[in-house]
VEXDREN-2710 file (C-alpha; in Angstrom, 1 decimal):
% VEXDREN-2710
k/r/px/py/pz
1/MET/18.6/12.2/12.1
2/PRO/19.3/13.1/15.7
3/VAL/20.2/16.8/16.1
4/ILE/20.4/19.3/19.0
5/SER/20.0/22.7/17.1
6/THR/16.4/22.1/16.0
7/ASN/14.0/20.2/18.2
8/THR/11.5/19.2/15.6
9/ALA/9.8/16.7/17.8
10/ALA/9.2/19.4/20.5
11/ASN/7.8/21.8/17.9
12/SER/5.4/19.3/16.7
13/ALA/4.3/18.3/20.2
14/VAL/3.7/22.0/21.1
15/ARG/1.7/22.6/17.9
16/TYR/-0.6/19.7/18.8
17/LEU/-0.7/20.8/22.4
18/ASN/-2.0/24.2/21.3
19/ILE/-4.6/22.6/19.0
20/ASN/-5.8/20.3/21.7
21/ALA/-5.8/23.0/24.4
22/ALA/-8.0/25.2/22.0
23/ASP/-10.4/22.3/21.5
24/GLN/-10.6/21.9/25.3
25/SER/-11.2/25.6/25.9
26/ALA/-13.9/25.6/23.2
27/SER/-15.7/22.6/24.7
28/LEU/-15.5/24.2/28.2
29/SER/-17.0/27.5/26.8
30/LYS/-19.9/25.7/25.2
31/LEU/-20.6/23.6/28.3
32/ALA/-20.4/26.6/30.6
33/SER/-22.6/28.8/28.4
34/GLY/-25.0/26.0/27.4
35/SER/-24.8/27.3/23.8
36/ARG/-23.3/25.6/20.8
37/ILE/-22.5/29.0/19.3
38/THR/-20.2/31.0/21.5
39/GLN/-18.7/33.1/18.7
40/ALA/-19.7/33.8/15.1
41/ALA/-17.0/31.5/13.8
42/ASP/-18.8/28.5/15.4
43/ASP/-21.7/28.7/13.0
44/ALA/-22.2/32.1/11.2
45/ALA/-25.5/31.0/9.4
46/GLY/-26.9/29.5/12.6
47/LEU/-26.0/32.6/14.6
48/ALA/-27.9/34.8/12.0
49/ILE/-31.0/32.6/12.1
50/SER/-30.9/32.3/15.9
51/THR/-30.6/36.1/16.3
52/ARG/-33.8/36.6/14.2
53/ILE/-35.7/33.9/16.0
54/SER/-34.6/35.4/19.4
55/SER/-35.9/38.8/18.3
56/ASP/-39.2/37.2/17.2
57/ILE/-39.6/35.5/20.6
58/ALA/-38.9/38.7/22.5
59/THR/-41.5/40.5/20.3
60/LEU/-44.1/37.8/20.8
61/ASN/-43.6/38.0/24.5
62/GLN/-44.5/41.7/24.3
63/ALA/-47.4/40.9/22.0
64/ALA/-48.7/38.5/24.6
65/THR/-48.6/41.4/27.1
66/ASN/-50.4/43.6/24.5
67/ALA/-53.1/41.0/24.0
68/THR/-53.6/40.7/27.8
69/GLN/-53.9/44.4/28.2
70/ALA/-56.4/44.6/25.3
71/VAL/-58.5/42.0/27.1
72/SER/-58.3/44.1/30.2
73/VAL/-59.4/47.2/28.3
74/LEU/-62.4/45.3/26.9
75/GLN/-63.3/43.8/30.3
76/THR/-63.2/47.2/31.8
77/ALA/-65.5/48.6/29.1
78/ASP/-67.8/45.6/29.4
79/GLY/-68.0/46.2/33.2
80/GLY/-69.1/49.8/32.6
81/ALA/-71.6/48.7/29.8
82/SER/-73.0/46.1/32.2
83/ASN/-73.7/48.8/34.8
84/ILE/-75.4/51.0/32.1
85/SER/-77.5/48.0/31.1
86/ASP/-78.6/47.6/34.8
87/ILE/-79.5/51.3/34.9
88/LEU/-81.6/51.0/31.7
89/GLU/-83.4/48.1/33.3
90/ARG/-84.3/50.2/36.3
91/MET/-85.3/53.1/34.0
92/LYS/-87.6/50.8/32.1
93/THR/-89.2/49.7/35.4
94/LEU/-89.8/53.3/36.3
95/ALA/-91.2/54.1/32.9
96/THR/-93.5/51.1/33.1
97/GLN/-94.7/52.2/36.5
98/SER/-95.3/55.8/35.3
99/ALA/-97.1/54.5/32.2
100/SER/-99.7/52.7/34.3
101/GLY/-103.0/54.4/35.1
102/THR/-102.7/53.5/38.7
103/VAL/-100.4/56.4/39.5
104/THR/-101.1/60.1/39.4
105/ASP/-99.1/62.9/37.8
106/SER/-97.9/64.0/41.3
107/GLU/-96.5/60.5/41.8
108/ARG/-95.0/60.5/38.3
109/THR/-93.1/63.7/39.3
110/TYR/-91.4/61.7/42.1
111/ILE/-90.7/58.8/39.7
112/ASP/-89.2/61.2/37.1
113/ALA/-86.8/62.6/39.7
114/GLU/-85.1/59.2/40.0
115/PHE/-85.5/58.7/36.2
116/GLN/-83.5/61.9/35.5
117/GLU/-80.8/61.1/38.0
118/LEU/-80.3/57.7/36.3
119/ILE/-79.8/59.4/32.9
120/GLU/-77.1/61.5/34.5
121/GLN/-75.6/58.4/36.1
122/ILE/-75.2/56.8/32.6
123/ASP/-73.0/59.7/31.6
124/THR/-71.1/59.5/34.9
125/ILE/-70.4/55.8/34.2
126/ALA/-69.5/56.4/30.6
127/THR/-66.9/59.0/31.6
128/GLY/-65.7/57.2/34.8
129/THR/-65.1/53.9/33.0
130/ARG/-61.4/54.4/32.5
131/PHE/-58.3/52.5/31.5
132/ASN/-54.9/54.1/31.9
133/GLY/-56.6/57.4/32.3
134/GLU/-58.7/57.2/29.2
135/SER/-62.5/57.2/29.4
136/LEU/-63.7/54.2/27.3
137/LEU/-67.4/54.8/26.9
138/ASP/-67.9/58.5/26.4
139/GLY/-66.5/58.7/22.8
140/THR/-63.3/60.6/23.7
141/SER/-60.8/57.8/23.7
142/ASP/-58.8/56.4/20.8
143/PHE/-60.8/53.2/21.2
144/ASP/-64.0/55.0/20.1
145/THR/-65.7/53.4/17.1
146/THR/-66.3/56.7/15.4
147/ALA/-62.5/57.4/15.6
148/GLY/-61.8/54.1/13.9
149/GLY/-60.6/52.3/17.0
150/THR/-57.0/51.4/17.9
151/GLU/-54.7/48.8/16.4
152/ILE/-53.1/46.4/18.9
153/VAL/-49.9/44.5/17.8
154/VAL/-50.3/40.8/18.5
155/GLY/-47.5/39.3/16.5
156/SER/-43.9/39.6/15.5
157/SER/-44.7/42.0/12.7
158/ALA/-46.2/45.5/12.7
159/ASP/-48.9/44.1/10.4
160/ASP/-50.0/41.5/12.9
161/THR/-52.7/43.6/14.6
162/ILE/-56.2/43.4/15.9
163/LYS/-58.4/46.5/16.1
164/VAL/-60.1/47.4/19.4
165/SER/-63.2/49.6/18.9
166/ILE/-65.7/50.5/21.6
167/ASP/-69.1/52.1/21.0
168/GLU/-69.9/55.3/22.9
169/LEU/-72.6/54.7/25.5
170/THR/-73.4/58.2/26.8
171/SER/-77.0/59.2/27.3
172/SER/-76.9/61.3/24.1
173/ALA/-75.4/58.3/22.1
174/LEU/-78.3/56.2/23.4
175/ASP/-80.8/58.9/22.3
176/LEU/-81.8/59.6/25.9
177/SER/-80.6/63.2/25.8
178/THR/-79.7/66.0/23.4
179/SER/-76.3/67.6/23.4
180/SER/-74.6/70.9/22.4
181/ALA/-71.0/72.1/22.6
182/ASN/-69.9/73.9/25.7
183/ASP/-69.2/77.6/25.4
184/ILE/-65.7/79.1/25.3
185/THR/-65.3/82.4/27.1
186/ALA/-62.7/85.2/27.1
187/ASP/-62.3/87.8/29.8
188/LEU/-61.9/91.0/27.8
189/SER/-62.3/93.4/30.8
190/SER/-58.6/94.2/31.1
191/VAL/-57.5/93.5/27.5
192/SER/-55.4/96.3/25.8
193/ILE/-53.4/95.4/22.7
194/GLY/-51.4/97.9/20.7
195/ILE/-51.7/97.4/16.9
196/GLY/-50.4/100.7/15.6
197/GLN/-52.1/103.0/13.2
198/GLY/-52.6/103.6/9.5
199/ALA/-50.7/101.5/7.0
200/SER/-48.4/100.2/9.8
201/ALA/-51.2/98.7/11.8
202/THR/-50.8/95.1/12.7
203/GLN/-53.4/92.4/13.2
204/ILE/-54.5/89.3/15.0
205/VAL/-56.2/86.5/12.9
206/LEU/-58.3/84.0/14.9
207/THR/-59.3/80.6/13.3
208/ILE/-62.7/79.6/14.7
209/GLY/-63.9/76.1/13.9
210/SER/-67.1/74.2/14.5
211/THR/-67.9/70.5/14.1
212/ASP/-71.5/69.2/14.2
213/ASP/-72.6/65.8/15.5
214/SER/-72.3/64.2/12.1
215/GLY/-68.6/65.1/12.0
216/THR/-69.0/67.9/9.4
217/ALA/-66.4/70.6/10.2
218/THR/-66.4/74.3/9.2
219/SER/-64.0/77.1/10.1
220/VAL/-63.5/80.8/9.5
221/ASN/-60.8/83.3/10.0
222/VAL/-61.6/86.5/11.9
223/THR/-59.3/89.4/11.7
224/LEU/-58.8/91.9/14.6
225/GLY/-57.0/94.9/13.2
226/ALA/-57.6/98.5/12.3
227/SER/-61.3/98.0/11.5
228/ALA/-61.9/96.9/15.1
229/ASP/-60.0/100.0/16.4
230/THR/-63.1/102.3/16.4
231/ASP/-61.4/105.3/18.0
232/GLY/-58.3/105.0/15.8
233/ASP/-55.8/105.3/18.7
234/GLY/-53.8/102.2/17.6
235/VAL/-54.9/100.2/20.7
236/LEU/-57.6/97.5/20.8
237/THR/-59.5/97.4/24.0
238/GLY/-61.6/94.5/25.3
239/GLU/-64.8/96.5/24.6
240/GLU/-63.7/97.3/21.0
241/ILE/-62.9/93.6/20.4
242/GLY/-66.2/92.5/21.9
243/ASP/-68.3/95.0/20.0
244/PHE/-66.5/94.2/16.7
245/LEU/-66.9/90.5/17.0
246/THR/-70.6/90.7/17.8
247/SER/-71.7/93.6/15.5
248/ASP/-69.5/93.8/12.4
249/ALA/-71.7/92.5/9.6
250/THR/-69.0/90.8/7.6
251/THR/-67.6/89.0/10.7
252/THR/-71.0/87.8/12.1
253/ALA/-72.0/86.6/8.6
254/ALA/-68.8/84.5/8.4
255/LEU/-69.3/83.2/11.9
256/THR/-72.9/82.2/11.1
257/ALA/-71.7/80.3/8.0
258/ALA/-69.3/78.4/10.3
259/ASN/-72.2/77.6/12.7
260/VAL/-70.7/79.8/15.4
261/SER/-72.3/82.6/17.4
262/MET/-70.7/85.2/19.8
263/THR/-72.1/87.3/22.5
264/TYR/-70.4/90.1/24.6
265/SER/-71.6/91.2/28.0
266/ASN/-70.0/92.7/31.1
267/GLY/-66.5/92.2/29.8
268/THR/-67.0/88.6/28.9
269/LEU/-67.0/87.3/25.3
270/THR/-68.9/84.0/24.9
271/VAL/-68.3/81.8/21.8
272/SER/-70.9/79.1/21.1
273/ASN/-72.0/76.6/18.5
274/SER/-75.2/77.6/16.8
275/SER/-78.2/75.3/16.8
276/GLU/-77.1/73.7/13.5
277/ALA/-73.9/72.3/15.1
278/THR/-75.0/70.5/18.3
279/GLY/-74.8/67.0/19.4
280/SER/-72.7/64.6/21.5
281/SER/-69.9/64.6/19.0
282/SER/-70.0/68.4/18.3
283/ALA/-67.0/70.5/19.0
284/LEU/-65.9/74.1/19.0
285/SER/-62.3/75.4/18.8
286/ILE/-60.4/78.7/18.7
287/GLY/-56.9/79.0/17.4
288/VAL/-54.6/81.5/15.9
289/ASP/-53.5/81.8/12.2
290/THR/-49.8/82.5/13.1
291/THR/-48.8/83.1/9.5
292/ALA/-51.3/86.0/9.2
293/THR/-50.9/87.4/12.8
294/THR/-48.3/90.2/13.0
295/GLY/-46.9/92.5/15.6
296/THR/-44.6/92.1/18.6
297/THR/-47.1/93.6/20.9
298/PHE/-49.0/90.3/20.9
299/ASP/-46.0/88.5/22.6
300/ALA/-47.9/87.9/25.9
301/ASP/-45.4/85.5/27.4
302/ALA/-42.4/87.7/26.4
303/ASP/-40.5/84.9/24.6
304/GLY/-39.7/87.2/21.7
305/THR/-41.9/85.6/19.1
306/VAL/-45.5/86.0/17.8
307/ALA/-45.8/84.0/14.6
308/ALA/-45.2/80.7/16.5
309/ASP/-46.7/81.9/19.8
310/ALA/-50.5/81.1/19.4
311/ASP/-50.9/80.4/23.1
312/GLY/-49.5/83.9/23.9
313/VAL/-51.9/85.5/21.6
314/LEU/-54.9/83.6/23.0
315/LYS/-53.9/84.6/26.6
316/ALA/-53.4/88.2/25.5
317/LEU/-57.1/88.1/24.4
318/GLY/-58.3/86.8/27.7
319/PHE/-58.6/83.1/26.8
320/THR/-57.2/80.8/29.5
321/SER/-56.2/77.2/29.6
322/ASP/-54.7/74.8/32.1
323/ALA/-51.6/74.3/29.9
324/SER/-49.8/76.1/27.1
325/GLN/-51.6/75.3/23.8
326/SER/-52.2/76.7/20.4
327/THR/-55.9/75.9/20.2
328/ILE/-58.7/76.0/22.8
329/SER/-61.5/73.5/22.2
330/THR/-64.5/72.0/23.8
331/VAL/-66.9/69.1/23.0
332/GLY/-70.6/68.5/23.5
333/SER/-72.5/68.1/26.7
334/GLY/-76.1/66.8/27.2
335/THR/-79.5/67.5/28.7
336/SER/-82.3/65.1/29.1
337/ASN/-85.0/65.1/26.4
338/ILE/-87.2/62.3/27.8
339/ASP/-89.2/62.1/31.0
340/VAL/-91.9/60.1/32.7
341/THR/-93.9/63.0/34.1
342/THR/-97.0/62.0/32.1
343/GLN/-98.5/58.8/31.0
344/ASP/-97.8/59.6/27.3
345/ASN/-94.3/60.7/28.0
346/ALA/-93.7/57.4/29.9
347/THR/-94.9/55.4/26.9
348/THR/-92.6/57.3/24.6
349/ALA/-89.7/56.8/27.1
350/LEU/-90.3/53.0/27.1
351/GLU/-89.7/53.0/23.3
352/ALA/-86.5/55.0/23.7
353/ILE/-85.3/52.8/26.6
354/ASP/-85.9/49.6/24.5
355/ALA/-83.8/51.1/21.7
356/ALA/-81.1/52.1/24.2
357/ILE/-81.0/48.6/25.6
358/ASP/-80.6/47.2/22.1
359/LYS/-77.6/49.6/21.5
360/VAL/-75.9/48.6/24.8
361/SER/-76.5/44.9/24.0
362/ALA/-75.0/45.3/20.6
363/ALA/-72.0/47.2/22.1
364/ARG/-71.5/44.4/24.7
365/ALA/-71.7/41.8/22.0
366/SER/-69.0/43.6/20.0
367/ILE/-66.8/43.9/23.1
368/GLY/-67.3/40.2/23.8
369/ALA/-66.4/39.2/20.2
370/GLN/-63.2/41.2/20.4
371/GLU/-62.4/39.8/23.8
372/SER/-62.8/36.3/22.5
373/ARG/-60.5/37.0/19.5
374/PHE/-57.8/38.3/21.8
375/GLU/-58.0/35.3/24.0
376/PHE/-57.5/33.0/21.0
377/SER/-54.7/35.3/19.8
378/SER/-53.0/34.9/23.2
379/GLU/-53.2/31.1/22.8
380/SER/-51.7/31.3/19.3
381/ILE/-48.9/33.6/20.6
382/ALA/-48.1/31.1/23.4
383/THR/-47.9/28.3/20.8
384/SER/-45.6/30.3/18.5
385/ILE/-43.3/31.2/21.4
386/GLU/-43.1/27.5/22.4
387/ASN/-42.3/26.4/18.8
388/LEU/-39.8/29.1/18.1
389/SER/-38.0/28.5/21.4
390/ALA/-37.7/24.8/20.4
391/ALA/-36.4/25.8/17.0
392/ASN/-33.9/28.2/18.5
393/SER/-32.8/25.5/20.9
394/ALA/-32.1/23.1/18.1
395/ILE/-29.8/25.7/16.5
396/THR/-28.0/27.1/19.5
397/ASP/-28.2/24.8/22.5
398/VAL/-25.2/22.6/23.1
399/ASP/-25.6/18.8/23.1
400/VAL/-24.1/18.3/26.6
401/ALA/-23.4/14.5/26.2
402/SER/-21.6/15.0/22.9
403/GLU/-19.7/18.0/24.0
404/GLU/-18.7/16.3/27.2
405/ALA/-17.2/13.4/25.1
406/LYS/-15.3/16.0/23.0
407/LEU/-14.0/17.6/26.2
408/ALA/-12.8/14.3/27.6
409/SER/-11.1/13.5/24.3
410/ALA/-9.4/16.9/24.3
411/GLU/-8.3/16.6/27.8
412/VAL/-6.6/13.2/27.0
413/LYS/-5.0/14.7/23.9
414/VAL/-3.7/17.7/26.0
415/GLN/-2.2/15.3/28.5
416/ALA/-0.6/13.3/25.7
417/ALA/0.7/16.4/24.0
418/VAL/2.2/17.6/27.3
419/ALA/3.9/14.2/27.9
420/ALA/5.2/14.2/24.3
421/ALA/6.6/17.8/24.6
422/SER/8.3/16.8/27.8
423/SER/9.8/13.7/26.2
424/ALA/10.9/15.7/23.1
425/ASN/12.7/18.2/25.4
426/ASP/14.5/15.3/27.1
427/MET/15.7/14.0/23.7
428/THR/18.3/16.8/23.3
429/GLN/19.6/16.2/26.7
430/ASN/20.1/12.6/26.0
431/LEU/21.9/13.4/22.8
432/LEU/24.4/15.5/24.8
433/LYS/25.5/12.4/26.6
434/LEU/27.1/11.3/23.3
435/LEU/29.7/14.1/23.7
436/GLN/30.8/13.0/27.1
END
């Protein structure tokens, strides 16, 4: 029925025009982005899967970098170990020369001079073989075998790890020298700390710890309070502190039990490991029991606190450090215990060097095995990235040929809808001619 008040044909043409225009826009978006999913409504499940796969790919790319860096760490360590192996080879040559009856003790002295320098060079290389600022062969890094090594993430999960562990190759670890902990000193010459008198007297409580070469740790708390204030004036002087720590029977007995000794001379307090707690892995530390330390007079850095200000207490007692810290610690250092100054010593040295060569060889074998594992892991990661990328492409990438066909169809439909809408609009004008 022809009418002029409601143009049903035009409404229908416009509705289809909107549908076809939306299809055209969607096809253009997909072709322009290269993705089949430009909004969640296109494929909600596919988008969720693709997002997870994309995150795995990004993680694997970082894992590949991690594996490459781990190989670099191992290669750096192996380079240092190789140099130490060369040094041991030269030391064995020198020991063999000295063990021969064709040289005199005078000449052996000259040979030993080089021999001792080479032992020191082993420690220099062990400390100087660094990666990202960490020494790899001196037992101080997180990669050290005795510390359990370090886990490297080589997959898309935090559980996908490979442990890197590197043996210590210092002269002491190779049994070419003996070691003891370095001393910790405090300058007590100008120390003066008010602690009050009588029942109101306050106190400083030091925690002194010692670790021997086997890893056995002991510690003891030492209290500096009224008992150390020998003149009873409520002020602890450096001399009073030094005398108390080195002469009070209870304190020295506790220190001895913790394998620690103290000496005081000319205003300097020296804290050392006793002979029972020496070795390349030995350690010595001095901290403050902040829960037991009382008194605002110990606030050396004037920040208004004492209980949480261990560094301020240590500095007030004359201990110094390069940075603010709550504990001052030191680890073992070594001195040579083998030489080639006599024929018998040279023979003994040959046995020690052979054992050291075996240890270095074992360490390098371990490094090589780990390096090989990381290289295979890198290949596996590359394969996973390739396969996941292909899977993600199947989900998200647009089929250009198919989408181009859809676009062409939508364009034709849009043109047809525009023509139909135009024709529908002309229909009412034609109906008006009947009124003329």
